[in-house]
C-alpha positions in Angstrom: 3.8 42.1 59.9 0.7 42.0 62.5 -1.0 45.0 61.0 -1.0 43.5 57.0 -1.8 40.2 59.0 -5.1 41.3 60.8 -6.3 43.3 58.0 -6.0 40.3 56.0 -7.9 37.6 58.2 -10.4 39.8 60.0 -13.2 38.7 57.5 -12.5 35.0 57.9 -12.1 35.5 61.8 -15.4 37.2 61.8 -17.1 34.3 59.9 -16.0 31.7 61.8 -17.5 33.2 65.0 -14.7 31.4 67.2 -16.4 29.3 70.3 -15.1 30.8 73.6 -15.7 28.0 76.0 -12.7 26.6 77.7 -10.8 23.6 78.0 -13.0 20.8 79.5 -10.7 20.5 82.5 -10.8 17.4 84.8 -10.1 19.5 87.7 -12.0 22.9 88.7 -9.7 26.0 90.1 -10.3 26.5 93.5 -11.8 22.9 94.4 -8.8 21.1 96.4 -9.8 17.3 97.6 -9.2 16.0 100.7 -7.2 13.3 99.2 -5.0 15.8 97.5 -4.0 17.8 101.1 -3.6 14.2 102.7 -1.1 13.2 100.5 2.0 12.6 101.6 4.4 11.4 98.9 4.4 10.4 95.4 4.2 6.5 95.3 5.9 6.5 91.7 8.9 8.5 93.0 8.8 8.5 96.8 12.1 10.9 96.9 10.0 13.8 95.0 9.8 16.9 97.2 6.9 17.9 95.0 4.3 17.0 92.4 2.2 18.6 89.9 -1.1 17.1 90.4 -2.5 18.5 87.3 -1.5 21.0 84.6 -4.0 22.5 82.1 -3.4 24.6 79.2 -6.0 26.2 76.2 -5.1 28.3 73.6 -7.9 29.8 71.4 -8.0 32.6 68.7 -10.4 35.3 69.4 -10.9 38.8 67.9 -10.9 41.5 70.7 -10.5 44.6 68.7 -7.6 42.7 66.7 -6.5 39.6 66.2 -5.2 37.5 69.0 -4.2 34.5 70.6 -5.4 34.0 73.9 -3.6 31.1 76.4 -5.3 30.1 79.5 -3.2 27.8 82.4 -4.1 26.8 85.7 -1.6 24.6 87.6 -1.7 22.4 90.9 1.3 21.4 92.7 1.5 19.8 95.9 4.5 20.4 98.3 6.0 17.6 100.3 9.6 18.8 101.6 11.2 22.2 102.3 13.4 21.8 99.1 10.6 22.4 96.8 9.2 25.8 98.1 10.8 27.6 95.5 7.9 26.1 93.5 5.9 28.3 95.2 7.9 31.4 93.3 5.8 31.8 90.1 7.4 33.1 86.9 5.1 34.2 83.8 7.2 34.9 80.9 5.9 37.2 78.2 7.1 39.0 74.7 6.8 42.4 73.8 8.5 43.9 70.8 7.7 47.1 68.9 4.0 47.5 68.7 3.3 43.6 69.2 3.1 42.6 73.1 1.6 39.9 75.0 -0.5 41.0 78.3 -0.8 38.7 81.4 -4.2 39.0 83.2 -6.7 37.1 85.5 -3.8 36.0 87.7 -5.1 34.4 90.5 -3.8 32.0 93.0 -4.9 30.0 96.5 -2.5 28.0 99.1 -4.4 25.5 100.6 -3.2 23.5 103.8 -5.0 21.2 106.3 -4.5 22.3 109.9 -6.2 20.2 112.7 -8.6 18.8 110.2 -9.6 22.1 109.1 -8.9 23.4 105.4 -7.1 26.6 105.7 -7.2 28.9 102.3 -4.7 31.5 101.8 -5.1 34.3 98.7 -2.4 35.5 96.5 -2.8 39.3 97.0 -2.7 41.6 93.5 0.1 43.7 95.2 2.3 40.5 96.0 2.5 40.5 91.8 5.0 42.5 90.0 6.9 42.7 86.9 10.6 42.3 85.6 12.5 42.4 82.4 14.5 39.3 82.0 16.1 40.2 78.7 16.0 42.5 75.6 12.2 41.4 74.6 11.4 39.2 77.4 9.6 40.0 80.4 8.1 38.1 83.4 5.2 38.5 85.6 6.3 37.0 89.4 5.2 36.4 92.7 5.0 34.6 95.6 2.3 32.0 96.8 1.6 32.7 100.6 1.9 30.6 103.4 3.7 27.7 102.0 4.5 24.6 103.8 5.3 20.7 103.7 1.7 19.6 103.1 0.4 22.4 100.8 -1.6 22.5 97.7 -0.8 25.6 95.6 -3.6 26.6 92.6 -2.9 29.2 90.5 -4.2 30.3 87.0 -3.6 33.2 84.6 -4.4 34.0 81.2 -2.0 35.5 78.1 -3.2 37.3 75.7 -1.1 37.7 72.4 -0.5 39.9 69.2 1.7 37.1 67.9 -0.8 35.0 65.9 2.2 33.5 63.6 3.4 31.6 66.8 1.8 29.5 69.9 3.7 29.0 72.8 5.7 25.6 73.6 3.6 23.3 76.1 5.9 21.4 78.8 4.9 18.6 79.6 7.4 17.3 81.9 8.8 19.7 84.9 11.6 18.8 87.1 9.6 17.2 89.3 6.8 14.4 88.3 3.5 15.6 86.8 0.5 13.5 87.1 -1.4 14.9 84.4 -0.7 17.4 81.8 -3.3 18.5 79.2 -2.8 20.8 76.3 -6.1 21.9 74.1 -5.9 24.2 71.3 -8.8 25.4 69.5 -7.3 26.6 65.9 -9.4 27.8 63.1 -9.2 25.6 59.5 -7.5 28.4 58.0 -4.6 28.2 59.8 -2.0 25.4 59.4 0.5 25.0 62.3 3.0 22.8 62.4 3.4 20.5 65.6 7.0 19.6 67.1 7.1 17.2 70.1 10.1 16.6 71.6 11.4 14.4 74.5 11.3 10.7 75.8 8.0 10.5 77.2 5.0 9.3 75.0 1.5 10.7 74.7 -1.2 9.3 76.6 -4.0 10.7 74.4 -3.9 12.3 71.4 -6.7 14.1 69.4 -7.8 16.1 66.3 -11.1 17.1 65.8 -13.2 19.1 63.3 -16.1 21.0 65.0 -18.4 23.5 63.7 -17.6 27.0 64.7 -20.2 29.0 67.0 -20.6 31.9 68.1 -23.0 35.4 67.5 -21.6 35.6 63.8 -23.2 33.8 60.7 -21.7 30.3 60.2 -21.2 28.7 56.8 -21.8 25.0 56.7 -18.1 24.7 56.0 -16.5 26.8 58.6 -14.9 24.6 61.1 -12.2 24.6 63.6 -9.3 21.9 64.4 -9.8 21.1 67.8 -6.7 19.3 69.4 -6.1 17.7 72.8 -2.5 16.5 73.9 -2.0 14.6 77.4 0.6 12.8 79.1 0.1 11.2 82.5 2.6 10.1 85.3 5.5 11.9 83.7 8.9 11.2 85.4 10.7 14.4 86.7 13.5 15.5 84.6 16.4 15.4 86.4 19.7 16.9 86.2 22.8 14.4 84.7 26.2 14.7 84.1 27.1 15.8 80.8 24.2 17.5 79.1 23.5 20.6 77.7 20.5 22.0 79.2 17.4 20.0 80.6 15.3 22.1 78.3 16.9 20.1 75.3 15.2 16.6 76.6 11.9 18.2 77.9 8.9 16.8 76.7 7.1 19.5 75.1 5.3 20.5 72.2 6.6 23.2 69.9 4.0 25.4 67.3 4.9 27.1 64.1 2.4 28.7 62.0 3.2 27.3 58.4 0.1 28.8 56.0 -2.8 30.5 56.0 -5.6 29.3 53.5 -8.7 32.4 53.0 -11.4 31.2 50.8 -11.1 32.1 47.7 -7.6 33.0 48.0 -4.3 31.4 47.3 -2.4 30.1 50.2 0.1 31.9 51.9 2.9 30.3 53.3 3.6 32.3 56.6 6.9 30.8 57.9 10.1 32.9 57.4 12.7 32.1 55.2 16.4 32.9 56.3 16.9 35.3 53.9 14.0 37.6 55.3 15.7 36.9 58.7 18.8 38.2 57.4 17.8 41.2 55.8 15.5 42.0 58.7 18.5 41.6 61.6 21.1 43.6 59.3 18.5 46.6 59.2 18.3 46.3 62.7 19.2 49.5 64.6 20.6 47.3 67.8 22.3 44.6 65.1 23.3 44.9 61.9 22.9 49.1 61.6 26.1 48.8 64.3 28.3 47.3 62.0 28.1 50.9 60.0 29.6 52.8 62.8 33.1 52.1 62.8 34.8 55.8 62.6 35.5 55.8 66.2 38.3 52.9 66.2 39.9 54.2 63.0 43.1 55.0 65.0 43.8 51.8 66.6 43.1 50.3 63.6 45.5 52.1 61.8 48.0 51.1 64.2 48.0 47.5 64.1 47.8 47.8 60.5 51.4 49.7 60.5 52.2 47.4 62.7 51.1 43.9 61.4 51.4 43.2 57.3 49.8 39.6 57.2 46.6 38.8 57.5 46.7 36.4 60.2 48.8 38.7 62.4 46.1 41.5 61.8 43.2 39.1 63.0 45.0 38.0 66.1 45.7 41.5 67.0 42.4 42.9 66.4 40.7 40.2 68.3 43.3 41.0 71.1 42.7 44.6 71.6 38.6 43.9 71.7 39.4 40.8 74.0 41.9 43.1 76.4 39.9 46.8 76.3 36.4 45.5 76.9 34.7 43.4 79.8 31.9 41.2 79.2 29.2 42.3 81.8 28.1 38.6 81.9 25.0 39.2 79.9 24.1 37.3 76.9 22.1 38.9 74.5 21.3 38.7 70.7 21.0 42.7 69.9 23.3 45.5 71.4 22.4 47.2 74.2 22.8 50.7 73.0 25.5 51.2 70.4 28.7 49.6 70.1 30.3 53.0 70.6 28.8 53.5 74.1 30.2 50.2 74.4 33.4 51.4 73.5 33.6 54.3 75.3 32.7 52.7 78.6 35.0 49.5 77.9 31.9 47.2 78.9 29.1 45.5 77.3 26.8 42.2 76.6 27.9 39.7 74.4 26.1 41.1 71.3 28.1 44.5 72.0 31.3 43.1 72.2 31.1 40.6 69.3 29.5 43.2 66.9 32.1 45.6 67.7 34.8 43.1 66.9 32.7 42.2 63.7 32.8 45.7 62.5 36.4 46.2 63.2 37.2 43.3 61.3 35.0 44.6 58.3 36.6 47.6 58.3 40.2 46.3 58.4 39.2 45.0 54.9 38.2 41.2 56.1 35.5 39.1 55.1 33.6 39.1 58.6 29.7 38.6 59.3 28.0 37.7 62.7 26.7 34.6 63.4 23.7 34.0 65.8 24.0 31.2 68.4 22.1 29.8 71.3 24.0 29.1 74.3 24.0 25.4 75.8 22.2 26.6 78.9 19.5 28.4 76.3 18.9 25.0 74.8 20.1 23.8 71.3 18.4 24.9 67.8 16.5 22.6 65.8 17.7 23.5 62.3 14.7 21.3 60.3 12.2 24.0 62.0 11.5 27.5 60.0 13.3 30.6 61.4 12.5 31.3 65.0 15.0 34.0 66.0 13.4 34.2 69.8 15.3 30.9 70.4 18.6 32.2 69.9 20.2 34.4 72.8 24.0 35.2 72.0 26.1 36.4 68.8 29.6 36.0 67.7 32.0 36.6 65.0 33.0 34.4 61.7 35.8 35.9 59.7 37.5 34.3 56.5 40.9 34.5 56.0 42.3 32.9 52.8 40.3 29.3 52.6 40.4 29.5 56.6 37.6 30.2 58.5 37.4 31.1 62.0 34.7 31.3 64.6 35.4 34.3 67.3 33.8 35.5 70.9 35.6 38.2 72.4 33.8 38.0 75.5 36.5 35.5 76.8 39.8 37.3 77.5 41.5 33.7 77.8 40.5 31.8 74.2 42.4 32.4 71.3 41.7 32.7 67.7 39.0 30.0 66.3 38.4 28.8 70.0 35.1 29.5 71.8 34.2 29.7 75.4 32.3 26.3 75.8 29.0 28.1 76.5 28.8 28.4 72.9 29.7 24.4 72.3 25.8 24.3 71.0 25.3 22.2 67.5 25.2 25.0 65.2 24.5 28.8 64.3 23.6 30.9 61.5 26.1 33.4 59.6 24.1 36.2 58.9 25.6 37.6 55.8 23.1 38.7 52.8 23.2 36.1 50.1 25.1 33.8 51.8 23.4 32.7 55.1 23.9 29.2 56.0 24.5 27.2 59.2 27.9 27.1 60.8 29.0 24.1 63.1 29.8 25.4 66.5 32.2 22.2 67.0 34.9 22.7 69.4 38.5 24.1 67.8 40.5 22.5 70.3 40.6 19.3 72.7 40.7 19.4 76.8 44.2 17.6 77.5 45.9 17.4 80.5 49.2 15.3 80.7 50.5 14.7 84.2 54.1 13.5 84.5 56.0 12.7 87.9 59.6 11.5 88.9 59.9 9.7 92.2 61.7 8.0 94.7 60.5 5.6 97.6 62.6 4.8 100.1 62.6 1.5 102.9 59.8 3.3 105.1 57.4 4.0 102.2 58.2 7.4 102.0 58.1 8.9 98.3 59.9 12.3 97.3 60.3 13.8 93.8 58.9 16.5 91.3 55.7 16.4 89.4 54.6 18.5 86.3 50.9 18.8 85.1 50.7 20.5 81.4 47.4 21.7 80.4 45.8 22.6 76.7 43.1 23.4 74.8 39.9 23.8 77.3 41.8 22.3 80.0 44.2 25.5 79.9 41.3 27.9 79.8 39.8 26.6 82.7 42.7 26.4 85.0 43.9 29.7 83.7 40.2 31.2 84.3 40.5 29.4 88.0 43.9 30.9 88.7 43.2 34.1 87.6 40.0 34.3 89.4 41.5 33.3 92.8 44.8 35.0 92.4 47.9 33.2 91.3 49.6 33.5 95.0 46.4 32.6 96.7 46.3 29.6 94.3 49.8 28.1 94.4 49.1 28.6 98.6 46.4 26.6 98.5 48.1 24.0 96.1 50.8 23.7 98.5 49.0 22.6 101.8 49.2 19.1 102.4 46.2 17.0 101.8 46.4 13.6 103.7 49.7 11.5 103.0 50.1 13.9 100.2 52.0 17.3 99.9 53.1 19.6 97.4 55.6 22.0 97.9 57.0 25.1 95.8 54.5 25.0 92.8 55.7 27.0 89.9 52.9 28.1 87.3 54.5 28.6 83.7 52.9 30.5 80.9 50.0 31.6 82.5 49.7 34.9 80.4 51.0 33.1 77.1 47.6 31.7 75.8 48.9 30.0 72.6 51.2 27.9 74.9 50.1 25.0 77.3 49.7 26.2 81.1 52.1 24.3 83.0 52.7 24.0 87.0 55.4 22.1 88.3 56.2 21.2 92.1 57.9 18.9 94.4 56.0 16.1 95.8 56.3 14.1 99.1 54.0 11.3 100.4 54.5 10.3 103.9 55.3 6.4 104.9 54.6 4.5 107.4 57.6 5.6 109.5 59.2 2.3 109.7 60.6 -0.6 108.0 58.1 -2.9 106.2 58.5 -5.9 104.4 55.6 -5.0 102.4 54.8 -1.9 101.2 51.3 -0.7 99.2 51.5 2.0 97.2 48.5 3.3 94.7 50.6 4.2 91.8 47.9 6.7 90.8 48.9 9.1 93.6 45.5 10.0 94.7 45.0 10.9 91.0 43.1 8.3 89.6 39.0 8.4 88.3 37.7 7.1 91.7 33.7 7.5 90.9 31.7 6.5 87.3 29.7 9.8 86.5 27.1 7.7 84.9 25.3 6.1 87.6 21.8 5.3 85.7 21.1 1.9 84.4 19.2 3.4 81.3 20.2 7.1 80.0 17.6 8.7 77.7 19.7 11.9 77.2 23.0 12.1 75.0 26.0 12.3 76.7 27.8 15.6 75.9 31.2 15.8 76.9 31.4 19.2 75.1 34.9 18.9 73.7 37.1 15.4 73.0 39.2 14.8 76.1 42.7 13.6 76.3 44.2 12.9 79.8 47.5 11.2 80.1 49.2 10.2 83.4 52.8 9.0 83.8 54.4 8.4 86.7 58.2 7.1 86.9 58.8 5.7 90.3 62.4 4.0 91.9 61.5 1.5 94.8 64.2 1.1 96.9 67.1 -1.4 96.9 66.4 -4.8 98.5 62.4 -4.6 97.7 60.9 -6.6 94.7 57.4 -6.0 93.0 55.1 -8.6 94.0 52.3 -7.7 92.4 51.5 -4.9 89.8 48.2 -4.1 88.2 47.9 -5.9 85.0 48.2 -3.6 81.4 44.7 -3.1 79.8 43.2 -1.5 76.8 39.3 -0.7 76.4 38.3 0.4 73.3 34.6 2.5 73.1 32.5 1.3 69.7 33.4 3.1 66.3 36.7 4.8 67.9 34.5 6.8 70.5 37.3 6.3 72.9 40.3 4.3 74.3 41.7 4.1 78.0 45.3 2.4 78.0 46.8 1.7 81.4 50.7 -0.1 81.8 52.6 -0.7 84.3 56.2 -1.6 83.3 59.7 -2.6 85.1 63.3 -2.1 84.5 65.6 -2.9 87.3 64.5 -1.1 90.2 62.4 1.3 88.1 58.8 1.0 87.8 57.0 3.1 85.2 53.0 3.5 85.1 50.8 5.1 82.4 47.1 5.9 82.3 45.8 7.2 79.2 41.6 8.3 79.0 41.0 9.3 75.3 37.2 10.4 74.6 37.2 10.9 70.7 34.2 12.7 70.2 32.0 15.5 72.2 28.7 13.6 72.0 27.5 10.0 72.9 23.7 8.8 72.5 21.6 6.5 74.5 22.5 3.2 72.7 26.2 4.1 73.2 25.6 4.7 76.9 25.8 1.2 78.2 29.6 0.9 76.6 30.2 4.5 78.2 29.3 3.5 81.6 31.5 0.1 81.8 34.3 2.0 80.1 34.8 4.0 83.4 33.9 1.3 85.1 37.2 -0.1 83.8 38.7 3.2 84.6 37.7 3.4 88.0 38.3 -0.6 89.0 42.0 -0.4 87.1 43.0 3.1 88.7 41.9 1.9 92.3 44.9 -1.1 92.1 47.8 -0.8 94.1 51.6 -2.0 93.7 53.1 -4.4 96.3 56.6 -4.0 97.0 58.0 -7.1 99.3 61.3 -7.4 100.5 63.8 -9.6 99.4 65.2 -11.9 101.8 68.9 -12.0 102.4 70.9 -14.9 101.1 
């Protein structure tokens, strides 16, 4: 595509004669002020360990023996605390695929320190810069700035020259530390029509688009123009980690670019954004993707054995899925493409996500199933914007989809603990794209099951306040997957040994794990419970009926939250405790029963205390009915958890009945 693209536009670019002037920067590289060196904190966020003083980016098009996009950046960072030293570790990602490549050059950097009133300047040496391959087509230049300490100012600049003129690199206005000034400029020939996609919760300080006459060594016609853009944000707050999010990148203030059309004088406009039909065709002809699905001869014996043993499609599906999960071991790497071949992965019994799931898809197709791959962006990689045209580089994972009758299942063989139709939590991220010729479409990656947990206990209390009895935990869905993983990683004996240790006044003994390897059943753990009393007779006994299992801290501490709350899955947690109180005692005080609902059936909290004779039953049930809550719902969710925490902290007060 690059070669054809270049031939089509070389003449137009020569006529345009692009300006090579860089962005008009307020800050000059290598000129650090005394004020910046003496700065000891950032007044708008005094807790910040560092602050980006300025971040400038500039993109231009150029013709350097071929059509190129040139991106220049200069970033200046002030370090306040040791915890920010990792900002001295600079990573510059770049992309290479086929004959197309990006090249990082002109890397320069200085570290400035104020020592005894004198400015000390340490230069980044060339031998400190090295390359690293980070994924199938992504690489990175990496280096560490010298002599960084508390009070240092880091100044870095570099250039990236790219063959990929059909896309411009994103510009990130917001980082995990505050940014005083972030400015991005782009000089784009009028022949190129880019779509700009803004994201995030911070407004632009300045946005301009001006037409300027193109200048340079070539002849310029009166109607030859560049579109000169500038976007600026100032005093951008730090992007801080919060509970229940996908990845911070989903909420980061940034701008993305996509080439929509090219207009060459005297020619019809040419649409450049790809469509999914072409993406599907390209992927299915890709050696490390679709071609792998046709390499199926090496597992015919195993497949024949399954088809001989199981006649129903549902049974065959479960058996094939189990075979791949149990034979293959995921190497922990996310990938859209097979590492080498699925045959090699099969022989070595290990591979990346694409190796395992393309293998699974191929086996299902060979068995006669209607199966296809689905490309995915994992939660930590960021959510896909389905309104944008296809950008294959945004995807980093592949799973399988299979249709049996009128049912559709999504499968991921990387996790031995999931069942048919249940995806690992990392895949629950918006929508994936079904790659199927003539039938490609978006597929919802919503959870097929919930996170469920049931705790039940039958306990008896004596006059000294000592409690003995039995308890049982039963976990299902993603709760069972999580606990099974913990137990298997730690080892069953070590886990039960740790569980049996005394914690405060509580002691669990004789733990027994049930259904550890029965993935289709809930995972149960039963044990004996004992709670120490005061050791003497009391007229009044206090007891927390939640036995230390209640919610103690609200995960939502912000007054206002801009990001959605993403639980990943619906949640259902139930606690039931049956307590027999000692003879001669009566309940003096007990928590009142309540029911709290979130708007639009988003969730419900129920808490009940009931007494019948000398038996007391306590029931707490927390239900979160949907995975995602948006900013307008945040206040309700925060108050919902305040109510839970307050109620779970309340105690039952028992008082000895006076003798007649």
